[in-house]
A tleap script that builds the chain and sets N, CA, C and O, in Angstrom:
source leaprc.protein.ff14SB
mol = sequence {
  NMET SER GLU GLN TRP SER ASP GLU TYR ALA
  ARG MET ILE ALA ASP CYS GLU LYS ARG GLU
  GLY LYS LEU SER ASP TRP GLU ARG GLY PHE
  ILE ASP SER LEU ASP GLN GLN MET GLY ARG
  GLY LYS MET PRO THR ARG LYS GLN VAL ASP
  ARG LEU ASN GLU ILE TRP GLU ARG VAL THR
  CALA
}
set mol.1.N position { 0.719 -1.223 -0.036 }
set mol.1.CA position { -0.062 0.182 0.285 }
set mol.1.C position { 1.163 1.812 0.342 }
set mol.1.O position { 1.831 2.403 1.191 }
set mol.2.N position { 0.881 1.924 -1.007 }
set mol.2.CA position { 1.303 3.331 -0.521 }
set mol.2.C position { 1.114 3.780 0.397 }
set mol.2.O position { 0.147 3.578 1.132 }
set mol.3.N position { 2.502 4.890 0.648 }
set mol.3.CA position { 1.895 5.845 1.940 }
set mol.3.C position { 1.300 6.944 1.997 }
set mol.3.O position { 0.966 7.619 2.970 }
set mol.4.N position { 1.088 7.214 0.136 }
set mol.4.CA position { 0.046 7.987 0.568 }
set mol.4.C position { -1.084 8.081 1.202 }
set mol.4.O position { -1.589 8.837 2.032 }
set mol.5.N position { -1.597 6.396 0.164 }
set mol.5.CA position { -3.157 6.272 0.091 }
set mol.5.C position { -3.732 6.078 1.500 }
set mol.5.O position { -4.912 6.289 1.782 }
set mol.6.N position { -2.234 5.410 2.870 }
set mol.6.CA position { -2.269 4.602 3.404 }
set mol.6.C position { -2.983 6.258 4.484 }
set mol.6.O position { -3.955 6.180 5.236 }
set mol.7.N position { -2.074 7.713 4.206 }
set mol.7.CA position { -2.390 8.516 5.091 }
set mol.7.C position { -3.542 9.366 4.735 }
set mol.7.O position { -4.091 10.097 5.559 }
set mol.8.N position { -3.821 9.289 3.781 }
set mol.8.CA position { -5.839 9.467 3.496 }
set mol.8.C position { -6.019 9.304 4.130 }
set mol.8.O position { -6.055 10.203 4.970 }
set mol.9.N position { -6.584 6.987 4.745 }
set mol.9.CA position { -7.038 6.959 4.952 }
set mol.9.C position { -7.575 6.512 6.938 }
set mol.9.O position { -8.550 6.151 7.597 }
set mol.10.N position { -6.177 6.863 7.082 }
set mol.10.CA position { -6.452 6.850 8.057 }
set mol.10.C position { -6.727 8.391 8.678 }
set mol.10.O position { -7.036 8.739 9.818 }
set mol.11.N position { -6.562 8.929 7.830 }
set mol.11.CA position { -7.197 10.531 8.358 }
set mol.11.C position { -8.222 10.773 8.198 }
set mol.11.O position { -8.594 11.784 8.793 }
set mol.12.N position { -9.683 9.752 7.005 }
set mol.12.CA position { -10.791 9.941 6.744 }
set mol.12.C position { -10.894 9.061 8.539 }
set mol.12.O position { -11.533 9.599 9.444 }
set mol.13.N position { -10.362 8.087 8.686 }
set mol.13.CA position { -10.338 7.258 9.936 }
set mol.13.C position { -10.591 8.054 10.958 }
set mol.13.O position { -11.650 7.967 11.580 }
set mol.14.N position { -9.728 8.852 11.231 }
set mol.14.CA position { -9.324 10.228 12.335 }
set mol.14.C position { -10.892 10.937 12.039 }
set mol.14.O position { -11.940 10.795 12.670 }
set mol.15.N position { -10.624 11.648 10.970 }
set mol.15.CA position { -12.032 12.216 11.107 }
set mol.15.C position { -13.341 11.241 11.687 }
set mol.15.O position { -13.788 11.408 12.822 }
set mol.16.N position { -13.901 10.170 10.710 }
set mol.16.CA position { -14.229 9.772 11.816 }
set mol.16.C position { -15.066 9.449 13.174 }
set mol.16.O position { -16.083 9.027 13.725 }
set mol.17.N position { -13.854 9.969 13.232 }
set mol.17.CA position { -13.745 8.760 15.203 }
set mol.17.C position { -13.963 10.336 16.182 }
set mol.17.O position { -14.337 10.341 17.355 }
set mol.18.N position { -13.662 11.460 15.450 }
set mol.18.CA position { -13.857 12.999 15.850 }
set mol.18.C position { -15.129 12.621 15.935 }
set mol.18.O position { -15.255 12.603 17.159 }
set mol.19.N position { -16.422 12.226 15.396 }
set mol.19.CA position { -17.356 12.942 15.226 }
set mol.19.C position { -18.524 11.199 15.265 }
set mol.19.O position { -19.527 10.821 14.660 }
set mol.20.N position { -17.559 10.584 16.407 }
set mol.20.CA position { -18.326 9.714 16.719 }
set mol.20.C position { -19.981 9.123 17.172 }
set mol.20.O position { -20.533 8.023 17.185 }
set mol.21.N position { -20.433 10.765 17.573 }
set mol.21.CA position { -21.996 10.711 17.351 }
set mol.21.C position { -22.624 10.494 16.524 }
set mol.21.O position { -23.807 10.207 16.711 }
set mol.22.N position { -21.939 10.559 14.968 }
set mol.22.CA position { -23.054 10.978 13.614 }
set mol.22.C position { -22.537 9.848 13.580 }
set mol.22.O position { -21.399 10.048 13.155 }
set mol.23.N position { -22.696 8.531 13.808 }
set mol.23.CA position { -21.939 7.549 13.435 }
set mol.23.C position { -23.220 6.017 14.426 }
set mol.23.O position { -23.595 5.770 15.572 }
set mol.24.N position { -23.320 5.692 13.638 }
set mol.24.CA position { -23.882 4.161 14.416 }
set mol.24.C position { -23.530 3.501 14.658 }
set mol.24.O position { -22.315 3.685 14.729 }
set mol.25.N position { -23.945 2.093 15.050 }
set mol.25.CA position { -23.003 1.076 16.426 }
set mol.25.C position { -22.170 0.329 15.292 }
set mol.25.O position { -20.975 0.056 15.407 }
set mol.26.N position { -23.092 -0.018 13.990 }
set mol.26.CA position { -21.701 -1.312 12.913 }
set mol.26.C position { -21.144 0.167 12.306 }
set mol.26.O position { -20.062 0.023 11.737 }
set mol.27.N position { -21.765 1.878 12.304 }
set mol.27.CA position { -21.133 1.705 11.385 }
set mol.27.C position { -19.000 2.779 12.453 }
set mol.27.O position { -18.015 3.426 12.095 }
set mol.28.N position { -19.786 2.023 14.086 }
set mol.28.CA position { -18.727 2.302 14.947 }
set mol.28.C position { -17.473 1.581 14.539 }
set mol.28.O position { -16.421 1.891 13.980 }
set mol.29.N position { -18.200 0.109 15.225 }
set mol.29.CA position { -17.291 -0.782 14.808 }
set mol.29.C position { -16.444 -1.735 13.596 }
set mol.29.O position { -15.541 -2.561 13.463 }
set mol.30.N position { -17.907 -0.604 12.525 }
set mol.30.CA position { -16.357 -0.816 10.897 }
set mol.30.C position { -15.019 -0.320 10.646 }
set mol.30.O position { -14.033 -0.799 10.085 }
set mol.31.N position { -15.294 0.873 11.274 }
set mol.31.CA position { -14.214 2.018 11.900 }
set mol.31.C position { -13.099 1.908 12.444 }
set mol.31.O position { -11.913 2.001 12.130 }
set mol.32.N position { -13.838 1.648 13.508 }
set mol.32.CA position { -12.142 -0.056 14.451 }
set mol.32.C position { -11.840 -0.765 13.767 }
set mol.32.O position { -10.627 -0.565 13.706 }
set mol.33.N position { -12.065 -1.559 13.112 }
set mol.33.CA position { -11.887 -3.134 12.517 }
set mol.33.C position { -11.506 -2.728 12.023 }
set mol.33.O position { -10.305 -2.997 12.043 }
set mol.34.N position { -12.089 -1.190 10.583 }
set mol.34.CA position { -10.265 -1.086 9.534 }
set mol.34.C position { -9.387 -0.302 10.640 }
set mol.34.O position { -8.245 0.053 10.348 }
set mol.35.N position { -9.887 -0.058 11.807 }
set mol.35.CA position { -8.132 1.468 11.979 }
set mol.35.C position { -7.726 -0.034 12.609 }
set mol.35.O position { -6.958 -0.071 11.648 }
set mol.36.N position { -7.544 -1.084 13.181 }
set mol.36.CA position { -7.277 -2.274 13.545 }
set mol.36.C position { -6.342 -2.634 12.061 }
set mol.36.O position { -5.120 -2.498 12.131 }
set mol.37.N position { -7.075 -3.164 10.530 }
set mol.37.CA position { -7.159 -3.841 9.980 }
set mol.37.C position { -5.258 -2.949 8.778 }
set mol.37.O position { -4.408 -3.404 8.013 }
set mol.38.N position { -5.666 -1.309 9.523 }
set mol.38.CA position { -4.248 -1.221 8.718 }
set mol.38.C position { -2.815 -0.801 9.667 }
set mol.38.O position { -1.653 -0.637 9.293 }
set mol.39.N position { -3.597 -0.684 11.397 }
set mol.39.CA position { -2.437 -0.297 11.761 }
set mol.39.C position { -1.655 -1.653 11.503 }
set mol.39.O position { -0.459 -1.362 11.492 }
set mol.40.N position { -1.857 -3.261 11.253 }
set mol.40.CA position { -1.922 -4.299 10.464 }
set mol.40.C position { -0.783 -4.728 9.462 }
set mol.40.O position { -0.552 -5.902 9.172 }
set mol.41.N position { -0.200 -3.798 9.040 }
set mol.41.CA position { -0.202 -2.907 7.121 }
set mol.41.C position { -0.956 -3.508 6.221 }
set mol.41.O position { -0.505 -3.702 5.092 }
set mol.42.N position { -2.461 -3.976 6.632 }
set mol.42.CA position { -3.606 -4.963 5.758 }
set mol.42.C position { -4.309 -3.707 5.021 }
set mol.42.O position { -4.901 -2.778 5.572 }
set mol.43.N position { -4.075 -3.931 3.492 }
set mol.43.CA position { -4.847 -2.955 2.615 }
set mol.43.C position { -6.092 -3.001 2.377 }
set mol.43.O position { -6.661 -3.948 1.834 }
set mol.44.N position { -6.706 -1.790 2.839 }
set mol.44.CA position { -8.775 -2.056 2.602 }
set mol.44.C position { -8.517 -2.511 1.334 }
set mol.44.O position { -7.722 -2.229 0.437 }
set mol.45.N position { -10.135 -3.927 1.649 }
set mol.45.CA position { -10.696 -4.163 0.083 }
set mol.45.C position { -10.841 -2.197 -0.391 }
set mol.45.O position { -10.485 -1.106 0.054 }
set mol.46.N position { -11.735 -2.887 -1.758 }
set mol.46.CA position { -12.323 -1.875 -2.770 }
set mol.46.C position { -13.748 -1.287 -1.845 }
set mol.46.O position { -13.861 -0.129 -1.445 }
set mol.47.N position { -14.680 -2.299 -1.650 }
set mol.47.CA position { -15.249 -2.892 -0.906 }
set mol.47.C position { -15.122 -1.666 0.884 }
set mol.47.O position { -16.022 -1.097 1.502 }
set mol.48.N position { -13.781 -1.717 1.109 }
set mol.48.CA position { -14.409 -0.474 2.448 }
set mol.48.C position { -13.843 0.243 1.196 }
set mol.48.O position { -14.417 0.012 0.132 }
set mol.49.N position { -13.019 0.898 1.201 }
set mol.49.CA position { -12.964 1.892 0.855 }
set mol.49.C position { -13.984 2.088 0.258 }
set mol.49.O position { -14.343 3.155 0.755 }
set mol.50.N position { -14.899 1.755 -0.637 }
set mol.50.CA position { -16.093 2.702 -0.991 }
set mol.50.C position { -16.684 2.786 0.552 }
set mol.50.O position { -17.261 3.852 0.765 }
set mol.51.N position { -16.661 2.077 1.414 }
set mol.51.CA position { -17.923 2.137 2.631 }
set mol.51.C position { -17.129 3.649 3.638 }
set mol.51.O position { -17.560 4.789 3.812 }
set mol.52.N position { -16.442 3.287 3.894 }
set mol.52.CA position { -15.191 4.530 4.240 }
set mol.52.C position { -15.753 6.083 3.890 }
set mol.52.O position { -16.483 6.814 4.559 }
set mol.53.N position { -15.166 6.279 2.670 }
set mol.53.CA position { -15.631 7.215 1.663 }
set mol.53.C position { -17.063 7.246 2.248 }
set mol.53.O position { -17.114 7.716 3.385 }
set mol.54.N position { -18.314 6.818 1.675 }
set mol.54.CA position { -19.246 6.957 2.493 }
set mol.54.C position { -19.947 7.716 3.764 }
set mol.54.O position { -20.706 8.677 3.886 }
set mol.55.N position { -19.139 6.553 4.874 }
set mol.55.CA position { -19.303 7.884 5.725 }
set mol.55.C position { -19.087 8.557 6.025 }
set mol.55.O position { -19.802 9.489 6.396 }
set mol.56.N position { -17.741 8.440 6.032 }
set mol.56.CA position { -16.283 10.116 6.360 }
set mol.56.C position { -17.262 11.877 5.142 }
set mol.56.O position { -17.237 13.105 5.222 }
set mol.57.N position { -17.767 11.091 4.448 }
set mol.57.CA position { -18.658 11.732 3.274 }
set mol.57.C position { -20.195 12.814 4.257 }
set mol.57.O position { -20.522 13.991 4.410 }
set mol.58.N position { -20.646 11.510 4.644 }
set mol.58.CA position { -22.025 11.595 5.291 }
set mol.58.C position { -20.937 12.406 6.608 }
set mol.58.O position { -20.955 13.636 6.579 }
set mol.59.N position { -20.086 11.772 7.644 }
set mol.59.CA position { -20.578 13.186 8.817 }
set mol.59.C position { -19.744 14.071 8.472 }
set mol.59.O position { -19.474 14.537 9.579 }
set mol.60.N position { -19.185 14.598 7.804 }
set mol.60.CA position { -18.124 15.512 7.449 }
set mol.60.C position { -19.299 16.439 6.933 }
set mol.60.O position { -19.418 17.665 6.953 }
set mol.61.N position { -20.049 15.528 6.508 }
set mol.61.CA position { -21.182 17.507 5.527 }
set mol.61.C position { -21.051 18.163 6.520 }
set mol.61.O position { -21.477 19.317 6.558 }
savepdb mol mol.pdb
quit
């Protein structure tokens, strides 16, 4: 995974975590799980990235 993409995803995850009150229980679990996955150096799937984008756009709007 390129460092640039990793940094962007990490920033999006952090943005979502800062707005935890706007997240559903499922979304909180998804964000936490994705953060842990990336912490282990595993790149997110396209579907995970798409869902992260959807959540990020909604909570940061």
